[in-house]
C-alpha positions in Angstrom: 32.3 121.9 13.2 31.6 123.1 16.8 31.0 120.5 19.5 27.3 119.9 20.1 27.7 119.6 23.9 28.7 122.8 25.7 29.7 123.0 29.3 26.1 122.5 30.4 24.6 120.2 27.8 23.0 121.1 24.5 21.4 124.6 24.5 19.8 126.9 21.9 16.7 128.6 20.6 13.9 126.1 21.0 12.5 125.0 17.7 15.4 127.0 16.1 18.8 125.5 16.8 17.2 123.1 19.3 14.6 121.3 17.3 12.4 118.3 18.3 14.2 116.3 15.7 17.6 117.1 17.4 16.1 116.3 20.8 14.8 113.0 19.6 18.2 112.1 18.0 20.2 113.1 21.1 17.9 111.0 23.4 17.9 108.0 21.1 21.7 108.1 20.7 22.2 108.4 24.5 20.1 105.3 25.1 22.0 103.4 22.5 25.4 104.4 23.9 24.3 103.4 27.4 23.0 100.1 26.2 26.2 99.4 24.4 28.2 100.1 27.6 26.0 97.8 29.8 24.2 95.0 28.1 23.0 93.4 31.3 19.6 95.2 31.2 17.6 97.6 29.2 18.4 101.2 30.2 16.0 103.3 32.3 15.9 107.0 32.0 14.4 109.8 34.2 13.1 112.8 32.3 12.2 116.1 33.8 11.8 119.7 32.6 11.3 123.3 33.8 8.0 125.0 33.0 8.9 126.9 29.9 6.4 126.3 27.1 8.8 124.6 24.7 9.6 122.0 27.3 6.4 120.3 26.6 7.4 119.8 22.9 10.9 118.8 23.7 9.9 116.4 26.4 7.7 114.6 24.0 10.6 114.3 21.5 13.1 113.1 24.2 10.7 110.5 25.5 10.0 109.2 22.0 13.7 109.1 21.3 14.5 107.1 24.4 11.7 104.6 23.9 12.5 104.2 20.3 16.0 103.1 21.3 14.7 100.6 23.8 15.0 102.6 27.0 12.2 102.6 29.6 11.2 106.2 30.6 10.3 107.5 34.0 8.7 110.9 33.6 8.9 113.2 36.6 7.4 116.4 35.1 8.4 119.9 36.2 11.3 119.6 38.6 14.4 121.5 39.6 17.5 120.2 37.8 19.0 118.9 41.1 15.8 117.0 41.7 16.3 115.1 38.4 19.9 114.4 39.3 18.8 113.1 42.7 16.0 111.0 41.3 18.4 109.3 38.8 20.2 107.8 41.8 17.1 107.3 44.0 15.3 105.5 41.3 18.4 103.5 40.2 18.1 104.8 36.7 20.9 104.7 34.1 20.3 108.1 32.6 18.7 111.4 33.5 17.5 114.0 31.1 16.7 117.6 32.2 15.1 119.9 29.7 15.9 123.4 30.7 17.9 126.5 29.7 18.5 127.4 33.4 18.7 131.2 33.7 18.4 131.9 29.9 15.3 133.7 28.6 12.1 131.8 27.8 12.7 131.3 24.0 15.8 129.2 24.7 15.9 125.7 26.0 18.4 122.9 26.6 19.0 119.3 27.2 21.3 118.2 30.1 22.2 114.6 30.6 23.1 112.8 33.8 24.8 109.4 34.1 23.8 106.8 36.6 24.0 108.1 40.2 23.1 111.5 38.9 26.6 112.6 37.9 27.4 114.6 34.8 28.3 112.6 31.8 32.0 112.4 31.0 33.2 114.2 27.8 34.0 110.9 26.2 30.4 109.6 26.5 29.0 112.9 25.2 31.3 112.5 22.2 30.0 109.0 21.6 26.4 110.3 21.8 27.2 113.1 19.3 28.8 110.6 17.0 25.7 108.5 17.1 23.3 111.2 16.0 23.1 109.7 12.5 20.5 107.2 13.7 22.5 104.2 12.7 22.0 101.3 15.1 19.5 98.8 16.3 15.7 99.7 16.1 13.8 97.6 18.7 10.4 96.4 17.8 7.6 94.7 19.6 8.2 94.1 23.3 11.7 95.6 23.0 10.4 99.1 22.5 10.8 101.2 25.7 7.8 101.8 28.0 6.8 105.1 29.5 5.4 105.8 33.0 5.0 108.7 35.4 6.6 109.0 38.9 3.8 110.5 40.9 5.8 111.0 44.1 8.9 112.5 42.4 8.6 115.9 44.2 8.0 114.2 47.5 11.1 112.0 47.2 13.2 115.1 46.4 11.9 117.3 49.2 12.1 114.5 51.8 15.8 114.1 50.8 16.3 117.9 51.3 14.6 117.9 54.7 16.6 114.9 55.8 20.0 116.7 55.2 18.9 120.1 56.7 20.9 120.4 59.9 18.7 122.8 61.9 15.0 123.7 61.7 14.1 127.1 60.3 11.5 127.8 63.0 11.2 131.5 63.7 12.5 132.7 60.3 10.4 134.8 57.9 11.7 134.5 54.4 10.8 135.7 50.9 11.6 133.3 48.1 11.8 134.4 44.4 11.1 131.3 42.3 11.8 132.9 39.0 8.5 131.5 37.7 10.5 128.4 37.1 11.1 124.9 38.4 11.4 126.1 42.0 7.8 127.4 42.1 6.4 124.2 43.5 9.3 122.7 45.4 10.9 125.7 47.2 7.9 127.2 49.1 6.8 123.7 50.1 10.2 122.5 51.5 11.0 125.8 53.2 7.6 125.7 55.0 8.1 122.1 56.0 11.5 123.0 57.4 9.8 125.5 59.7 10.0 128.9 58.0 7.3 131.4 57.4 7.4 131.7 53.6 6.3 134.5 51.3 6.7 133.3 47.7 7.0 135.6 44.7 7.3 134.9 41.0 5.9 131.4 41.7 3.1 131.3 39.1 4.8 129.9 36.0 2.7 130.1 32.8 5.3 128.7 30.4 6.2 132.2 29.2 7.2 134.2 32.2 10.2 132.1 33.4 13.2 134.3 34.4 11.3 137.4 33.1 12.5 140.3 35.3 12.8 138.0 38.3 14.9 135.3 40.0 18.6 135.3 40.6 19.4 137.4 37.5 16.9 140.1 38.5 16.8 140.2 42.3 15.5 143.8 42.6 11.9 142.9 43.4 13.1 140.4 46.0 15.3 143.0 47.6 12.3 145.4 47.9 9.9 142.7 49.2 12.3 141.5 52.0 12.4 145.0 53.4 8.6 145.6 52.9 7.7 142.3 54.7 10.2 142.7 57.5 11.7 139.4 56.5 14.9 137.9 58.0 16.2 137.2 54.5 15.3 136.4 50.9 16.3 133.6 48.6 16.5 134.0 44.8 16.5 131.0 42.4 17.0 130.8 38.7 14.7 129.0 36.2 15.9 125.5 37.0 16.8 126.1 40.6 20.3 124.9 40.5 21.6 128.1 41.9 20.8 130.4 44.9 21.6 133.9 45.8 20.4 135.6 49.1 19.3 138.9 50.3 19.8 140.1 53.9 17.2 141.9 56.0 18.2 145.3 54.8 17.8 144.3 51.1 21.5 143.9 50.4 22.4 141.1 47.9 24.5 138.2 49.2 26.2 136.5 46.3 27.7 133.0 45.8 31.1 133.9 47.2 29.6 135.2 50.4 27.3 132.1 50.6 30.3 129.9 50.2 32.2 131.8 52.9 29.3 131.3 55.4 28.9 127.6 54.6 32.7 126.9 54.6 33.1 128.2 58.1 29.9 126.4 59.3 31.2 123.2 57.9 34.7 123.7 59.3 33.2 124.3 62.7 31.1 121.1 62.4 34.2 119.1 61.2 32.5 118.6 57.8 34.9 120.5 55.6 37.0 117.7 54.2 40.7 118.6 54.1 39.8 122.0 55.3 39.3 123.0 51.7 36.8 125.0 49.7 36.7 124.8 45.9 35.8 127.9 43.8 36.6 129.3 40.3 39.1 131.9 39.3 36.3 134.4 39.1 35.6 134.3 42.8 36.3 137.6 44.5 39.7 138.2 46.2 37.7 138.9 49.4 36.8 135.2 49.5 40.5 134.2 49.3 41.4 136.7 52.1 38.5 135.6 54.3 39.4 131.9 53.9 43.1 132.6 54.6 42.2 134.5 57.8 40.1 131.4 59.0 42.7 128.8 58.0 40.6 127.4 55.2 42.4 126.3 52.0 40.9 127.6 48.7 41.5 125.7 45.5 40.5 127.4 42.2 39.4 126.0 38.9 38.4 127.3 35.5 35.0 128.9 35.1 32.2 126.5 35.0 30.4 124.2 37.5 31.7 121.1 35.7 35.3 122.1 36.6 34.3 122.7 40.2 32.6 119.2 40.2 35.7 117.6 38.7 38.0 119.1 41.4 35.6 118.2 44.2 35.5 114.6 43.1 39.3 114.4 42.4 40.2 115.7 45.8 37.4 114.3 47.9 36.4 117.8 49.0 33.0 118.6 50.6 32.1 122.1 49.3 32.6 124.1 46.1 30.8 126.5 43.9 30.7 129.7 41.8 30.1 133.4 42.4 26.8 133.0 40.5 25.3 130.9 43.2 26.0 127.4 42.0 27.0 125.5 45.1 27.8 121.8 45.4 27.8 119.6 48.4 29.1 116.2 47.2 27.9 114.4 50.3 24.3 115.4 49.5 24.0 116.2 45.8 25.8 115.5 42.6 25.2 118.9 41.0 24.6 122.5 42.1 21.4 122.6 44.2 19.8 126.0 44.9 17.3 124.6 47.4 19.8 122.6 49.3 22.1 125.7 49.4 19.3 127.9 50.7 18.4 125.4 53.4 22.0 125.2 54.6 22.3 129.0 54.7 19.0 129.5 56.5 19.9 126.7 59.0 23.1 128.6 59.8 21.1 131.8 60.5 18.6 129.9 62.6 21.1 127.9 64.6 23.4 130.8 65.4 20.7 133.4 65.9 22.9 135.8 63.8 21.4 137.8 61.0 22.5 137.0 57.5 24.3 140.3 57.1 26.5 139.5 60.1 27.3 136.0 58.8 28.1 137.4 55.3 30.3 140.1 56.9 33.0 137.5 57.4 34.0 138.4 53.8 34.6 141.9 52.5 33.9 142.0 48.7 36.6 143.9 46.9 35.6 146.1 44.0 35.8 144.0 40.8 36.0 145.5 37.3 35.7 143.3 34.2 36.5 144.7 30.7 35.9 142.7 27.6 38.5 143.5 24.9 37.7 142.4 21.3 40.9 141.2 19.7 41.9 139.7 16.3 43.9 136.8 17.8 43.6 135.6 21.4 46.7 133.5 21.0 48.8 136.5 20.1 47.7 138.2 23.4 48.5 135.1 25.4 52.1 135.0 24.1 52.7 138.7 24.3 55.7 139.8 26.5 54.2 143.3 26.5 51.0 142.1 28.0 52.8 139.9 30.5 55.0 142.8 31.6 51.9 145.1 32.0 50.1 142.5 34.1 53.2 142.1 36.3 53.5 145.8 36.8 49.8 146.1 37.9 50.2 143.1 40.2 53.2 144.7 41.8 51.3 147.9 42.4 48.3 146.1 44.0 50.4 143.7 46.1 48.3 141.4 48.4 45.4 143.8 48.2 44.4 143.2 44.6 44.3 140.7 41.8 44.6 140.6 38.0 43.1 137.9 35.8 43.3 137.8 31.9 41.0 135.2 30.5 40.3 134.5 26.8 36.7 133.8 25.9 35.9 130.3 25.0 33.6 131.2 22.1 34.6 134.6 20.8 37.8 136.6 19.9 37.6 138.4 23.3 40.0 138.7 26.2 38.4 139.4 29.5 40.4 141.7 31.7 39.5 141.5 35.4 41.0 143.6 38.2 40.2 143.6 41.9 41.4 146.4 44.2 40.5 148.0 47.5 39.0 150.9 45.7 36.7 151.0 42.7 38.7 153.8 41.1 41.9 151.9 41.4 40.4 148.7 39.9 38.8 150.7 37.0 42.0 152.5 36.2 44.1 149.3 36.2 41.6 147.4 34.1 41.4 150.2 31.6 45.2 150.4 31.4 45.5 146.7 30.8 42.7 146.7 28.3 44.5 149.3 26.3 47.7 147.2 26.3 45.8 144.1 25.2 44.0 146.0 22.4 47.4 147.4 21.1 49.1 144.1 20.6 46.3 142.1 18.9 
């Protein structure tokens, strides 16, 4: 049986795989597990959601599950995922629950859990929660049933935190922000204006149905057009739960997560904030990021794909900055998870403080053409052990030398092998990827 918790909580079609009954059971089990680990007090849980319609239904189920297991609930309403993580720590809660499917389409939803302090739950605790879904356990009655209250100043607490850690005012900047009709719709325009920017907000009218629909970080085309039309200095694109950020320069060119990390790593190194002179990224980050960091004497450590692995490496090494090409960026000194608003504020602060346009700052890194080919196979393990595949990879690596890179990565959920090649020219990368894909297909 597949594990209930994926790399980013429990996710699925709302009222399909992810039913209210399952949401109630997960919440109740989480409260019981936490209570068992710390019997000194009754647990307190912060519950937030993004604005998709099914969130109302699932929030009710989660709140009922928590209260039924004896946990007090602090409802914070529609908030970015990083806001919920922050509020868990700020409100000294034992658990955080975010109901969101991030960048997924509206029919999906998810449940993400945070431990005390706003950190992701360890795998072992998730396993205990999954094992407790049977419902066996104490059933509080009377005064032992959890109480539910609303935190009216939740958004203010979060935005005040963001403003406090923004290193330079945004005065003089005109920006366009695409809120994806999601959780950033209320928080992002407000905090960017308070930081001093002139803000033009688009896709900031969530109706429960339009989240991520042709907008946000997965569809930045409208943002790119609007930045140019309004003569803005830059644009910011968030996803449905605002835990990621992409940018657009004044000419309408997209600035991805790798380029954002390059800008921020150099800014932090200059300020003496880049612990151990190290940036953490995943194996999918562009070779151009590796080359740029090498040229500026910044160490680059790589992890498996997934923000949880970036977080683990950051915490293990005590590093100050890490993230993914998709725009999840983590600053452990200021946040316990990827925070799109915090990232945007730091990027815009760099633009404002240096007086340099975003395009010039992003130009520190030259993105190499990257080709990804998914090869369906009968057995991923056979491919991994194949001498023929290994020799083919070594041959391509020798041809590319220091100017290219090869990565073969088995899918975690399907019988697929992902062949990724980077090279100075698109044609070179495509030819090499197609060649390797053919070898992988022939041996499986």
